[in-house]
Structures are given as structure tokens and as C-alpha cells.
C-alpha positions as CSV (number, residue, x, y, z in Angstrom):
1,A,-2.3,-28.1,22.3
2,D,-3.8,-26.4,19.8
3,V,-7.6,-27.5,21.3
4,R,-6.7,-25.3,23.9
5,L,-6.1,-22.0,22.1
6,S,-8.2,-19.6,21.9
7,S,-9.6,-18.5,18.6
8,A,-7.4,-15.0,18.8
9,Q,-4.3,-17.1,20.2
10,R,-4.3,-19.5,17.3
11,N,-5.1,-16.3,14.6
12,W,-1.7,-14.7,16.3
13,R,-0.1,-17.7,16.2
14,I,-0.6,-18.2,12.4
15,A,0.1,-14.8,11.4
16,K,3.4,-15.4,13.3
17,E,4.3,-17.9,11.3
18,L,3.7,-16.2,8.2
19,G,5.5,-13.0,9.6
20,R,8.6,-15.9,9.7
21,H,8.2,-15.8,5.5
22,V,7.8,-12.4,5.0
23,W,10.8,-11.1,6.8
24,P,12.7,-14.5,7.6
25,P,15.7,-14.7,10.4
26,L,19.6,-14.7,9.8
27,P,20.5,-16.7,12.0
28,E,24.5,-17.2,12.3
29,K,25.1,-20.7,11.7
30,T,22.9,-20.8,8.5
31,P,24.1,-22.0,5.7
32,A,25.3,-19.1,2.9
33,S,22.8,-20.3,0.0
34,E,19.9,-20.2,2.4
35,R,21.0,-16.7,4.1
36,E,21.1,-14.8,0.4
37,H,17.7,-16.2,0.6
38,A,16.3,-14.5,3.2
39,V,18.2,-11.1,2.5
40,A,16.7,-11.4,-0.5
41,M,13.3,-11.6,0.5
42,R,14.1,-8.8,3.2
43,Q,15.2,-6.4,0.0
44,R,12.3,-7.6,-1.8
45,V,10.0,-6.8,1.3
46,V,11.4,-3.3,2.0
47,A,11.1,-2.5,-2.6
48,S,7.6,-3.3,-2.0
49,V,6.8,-1.2,0.7
50,S,8.9,1.7,-0.3
51,L,6.9,1.6,-3.5
52,M,3.3,1.1,-1.3
53,L,4.7,3.8,0.2
54,A,5.5,5.8,-2.7
55,G,2.3,5.2,-4.5
56,K,-0.1,6.5,-0.9
57,G,2.2,9.5,-1.3
58,V,1.5,10.3,-4.8
59,T,-2.9,9.3,-4.2
60,I,-3.0,11.5,-1.1
61,A,-1.0,14.3,-3.6
62,T,-3.4,14.1,-6.8
63,P,-6.6,16.1,-4.8
64,F,-4.2,19.0,-4.1
65,M,-3.1,18.8,-7.9
66,F,-6.6,18.7,-9.1
67,K,-7.7,21.2,-6.8
68,A,-4.9,23.8,-8.1
69,L,-5.8,23.3,-11.5
70,I,-9.5,24.1,-10.8
71,D,-8.6,27.0,-8.9
72,T,-6.0,28.2,-11.5
73,L,-8.2,27.7,-14.6
74,P,-11.1,30.5,-13.9
75,I,-7.8,33.4,-13.4
76,Y,-6.6,32.6,-17.3
77,T,-9.8,31.8,-18.8
78,T,-10.3,36.2,-17.6
79,A,-6.8,37.0,-19.0
80,V,-7.2,38.6,-22.0
81,D,-4.8,38.8,-25.0
82,G,-2.4,36.1,-22.9
83,D,-1.5,39.2,-20.5
84,T,-1.1,36.5,-17.0
85,A,0.2,39.6,-15.0
86,G,-1.3,39.8,-11.4
87,V,-2.5,36.2,-11.6
88,T,-2.3,35.1,-8.3
89,T,-0.7,31.4,-7.0
90,A,-2.0,31.7,-3.7
91,N,-3.9,28.5,-4.3
92,I,-0.8,26.2,-5.8
93,P,0.2,23.6,-4.0
94,A,3.1,24.2,-1.0
95,F,5.1,21.4,-2.0
96,V,5.6,23.0,-5.4
97,P,8.4,25.4,-5.3
98,D,8.0,29.3,-5.2
99,S,10.5,29.8,-7.9
100,L,9.1,27.2,-10.3
101,V,5.6,28.6,-9.7
102,D,6.6,32.2,-10.2
103,A,8.5,31.2,-13.4
104,L,5.4,29.4,-14.8
105,S,2.9,32.0,-14.2
106,T,4.7,34.8,-16.4
107,S,5.4,32.1,-19.1
108,T,3.8,30.4,-22.1
109,L,4.0,26.7,-23.7
110,V,3.1,26.3,-27.7
111,G,0.7,29.3,-26.9
112,V,-0.9,27.8,-23.2
113,P,-0.3,29.6,-20.5
114,A,2.6,27.1,-18.6
115,L,0.9,27.2,-15.2
116,P,-2.4,25.2,-15.6
117,L,-0.5,22.9,-18.4
118,V,2.1,22.2,-16.3
119,L,-0.5,21.4,-13.7
120,L,-3.0,19.8,-16.0
121,L,0.0,17.5,-17.3
122,S,1.1,16.6,-13.5
123,Y,-2.4,15.7,-12.8
124,G,-2.1,12.8,-15.2
125,T,1.4,12.1,-14.1
126,S,0.3,11.4,-10.3
127,R,-2.6,9.3,-11.9
128,T,0.0,7.2,-13.8
129,L,2.1,7.0,-11.2
130,S,-0.1,5.9,-8.8
131,S,-1.2,3.0,-11.1
132,L,2.5,2.4,-11.6
133,F,3.4,2.1,-8.1
134,Q,0.7,-0.3,-7.3
135,E,1.5,-2.9,-9.9
136,S,4.8,-2.6,-9.6
137,R,4.7,-3.0,-5.8
138,N,2.5,-6.1,-6.8
139,A,5.1,-7.7,-9.3
140,V,8.2,-7.5,-6.6
141,F,6.1,-9.0,-3.7
142,A,4.4,-11.9,-5.9
143,H,7.9,-13.3,-5.6
144,V,8.2,-12.9,-1.2
145,A,4.4,-14.5,-1.6
146,Q,5.1,-17.7,-3.8
147,S,8.1,-18.1,-1.8
148,A,6.1,-18.3,1.8
149,I,3.2,-20.7,0.2
150,R,6.1,-23.4,-1.2
151,S,7.7,-22.8,2.3
152,V,4.2,-23.5,4.0
153,G,3.0,-26.2,1.5
154,R,6.3,-28.2,2.0
155,T,6.3,-28.5,5.9
156,T,2.6,-29.1,5.7
157,F,3.4,-32.1,3.1
158,D,6.2,-33.3,5.2
159,H,4.4,-33.2,8.8
160,V,1.5,-35.0,6.6
161,H,3.6,-37.7,5.5
162,S,5.6,-38.2,8.4
163,L,2.4,-39.4,10.7
164,D,2.1,-43.1,11.4
165,L,0.1,-44.9,9.0
166,Q,-3.9,-45.4,11.2
167,Y,-3.9,-42.1,10.7
168,H,-4.3,-42.2,6.7
169,L,-6.4,-45.1,7.3
170,D,-8.7,-43.4,9.9
171,R,-9.3,-39.9,7.8
172,N,-9.9,-39.1,4.5
173,T,-6.2,-37.9,3.0
174,G,-7.2,-36.9,-0.7
175,A,-10.0,-34.6,1.3
176,L,-7.1,-33.4,4.1
177,G,-5.1,-32.8,0.8
178,R,-7.6,-30.6,-0.7
179,I,-7.7,-28.6,2.6
180,I,-3.9,-28.2,2.1
181,E,-4.5,-26.9,-1.0
182,R,-7.1,-24.3,-0.2
183,G,-4.9,-23.2,2.6
184,N,-1.7,-22.5,0.2
185,R,-3.8,-20.4,-2.3
186,S,-4.8,-18.4,0.5
187,I,-1.9,-17.2,1.8
188,S,-1.2,-14.8,-0.8
189,F,-4.4,-12.9,0.4
190,I,-3.1,-13.0,4.0
191,L,0.3,-11.8,3.3
192,N,-0.9,-8.8,1.2
193,A,-3.8,-8.3,3.9
194,M,-0.7,-8.5,6.2
195,V,1.5,-6.2,4.9
196,F,-0.3,-3.8,2.6
197,N,-3.4,-3.1,4.0
198,T,-3.4,-3.4,7.6
199,V,-0.8,-0.9,8.9
200,P,-0.4,0.9,5.4
201,T,-3.9,1.6,5.5
202,I,-3.8,3.1,9.1
203,V,-0.8,5.9,8.2
204,E,-3.2,7.2,5.3
205,V,-5.8,7.7,7.5
206,G,-3.9,9.4,10.0
207,V,-2.3,11.4,7.1
208,V,-5.7,11.8,5.1
209,T,-7.4,13.2,8.8
210,G,-4.2,15.6,9.5
211,C,-4.7,17.2,5.8
212,M,-8.2,17.7,6.6
213,G,-7.5,19.0,10.4
214,Y,-4.9,21.5,8.7
215,Q,-7.0,22.7,6.1
216,F,-10.6,22.7,7.6
217,G,-10.2,22.0,11.2
218,A,-10.3,19.7,14.2
219,S,-14.1,19.6,14.2
220,H,-14.1,17.8,10.4
221,A,-11.0,15.8,11.6
222,S,-12.5,14.4,14.4
223,T,-15.9,13.6,12.5
224,I,-13.7,11.8,9.8
225,L,-12.2,9.8,12.9
226,A,-15.7,8.9,14.4
227,T,-17.2,7.5,11.2
228,I,-13.9,5.6,10.3
229,G,-14.3,4.0,14.1
230,A,-18.2,3.6,13.8
231,Y,-17.7,1.7,10.2
232,V,-15.3,-0.7,12.2
233,G,-16.7,-1.5,15.2
234,Y,-20.0,-1.7,13.1
235,T,-17.8,-4.4,10.9
236,I,-15.7,-6.2,12.7
237,G,-18.6,-6.0,16.0
């Protein structure tokens, strides 16, 4: 039956089969141990996706923190004897509470104006959190990927050994074993691409394009989308 399938149909069938291992079904008549395993896999997937989204949010916010720091420093360098009266906070990102900005703009920390110091620390923290979220995501999802590799490998192994003797006599079983081993190693890459690359990349492109459109207008946003679309079309085509 697989011979009559097109390449796209086979790829879609593989994706569906691997997706069943990423998000295991919960039939009513399954043993309690299997249900607990499926629930644990789902919880790990949700946790890893949440960490991925948090990392994307921090990554998007980091350039705005850096911009605010750069825009704020010249204002304070022109202040004389620490006089921060009249310091403008118009360039501070909108997600920072106004009350916090007002309090920091008129205070100092260890003799240094508080606002640029806090922005500098926030920038460094956001860079660190971005890496932390990414590594935590990989650590949480690794158990899901390894479980899928074991499950698929065991199913394939059982299927090969259930075939009749003539199949093994007509084929090089050792070479077949190496092919199965390489396929098992590629499962982790495919699962990570399915969960963390395809849809999240589309979401990130949408958010960044929206930010560019909000800051600079629709012409910049359309230029970004056209560039990405041309690159994707050229790469896939």
C-alpha cells in the first residue's frame, strides 16, 4: 500500500504517526500504567511548549530593553551632579509600569542613576533567561523524544521479527538493522522540528512583523513578509 502513496502522503503519514507519540491518545480501556505514561508525556509536552513560548517572549523583549538603555544613557550623561530632574521616560518600553519608571528616574542605586542601571541588569537578565528557557525546554522534551524512539524502535523490531523466514533469507538483515538504527536517531530531530521549529517560527515571524508594523508602518511589515516568503519559496522550490 505504501508504494501507491505519493511522497507528500508518506511524509504526512509519518508526521501523524510521530505525532501520536508526542501527544499519546487516552483510550478508556487502557491499563492504568499506560494512561499514567500518556498523561506524563502530555504534561511534558505542555511544559516544554510553555518554556519555548516564554523564551520567545523574552527574546522579542530583549531588543526593546537594549533600545531603552541606549536611549536613556545620553540623557543621564548630560545631567550634572546627578540631577535627574526633567529626565524623559518616553523611550521606555510600554510593558514597563509607569509607576516603576517614575520611581527609578528620580532615584539612584549605589551612586548610579537607578533607571539605566536597572535597564542594564534587565537586559542581561533577559539574555540569560532566553538561554535558560531554551535549555530547560530541551531537557524537559528529551524524555518525550527518547520515549518515542523506544516505542517506534520496538514496534519496528517486532514487525521485522514477525516476518517469515524467506524475507530474512532474501535480504541482508544486518543492513536492515543499520537502517532502523539510523531511523531511530532521526526521530529526535524530526520531533523537535515538529514541536519547536515549524509552528513556533510562524508565530515568532507574526509577532515580530506585527511589532515592526506597529513601530514603522505597514510598508516595513510587508517588506519583511515578502522577503521571508521569497526565501521560503526559493528554499523549498
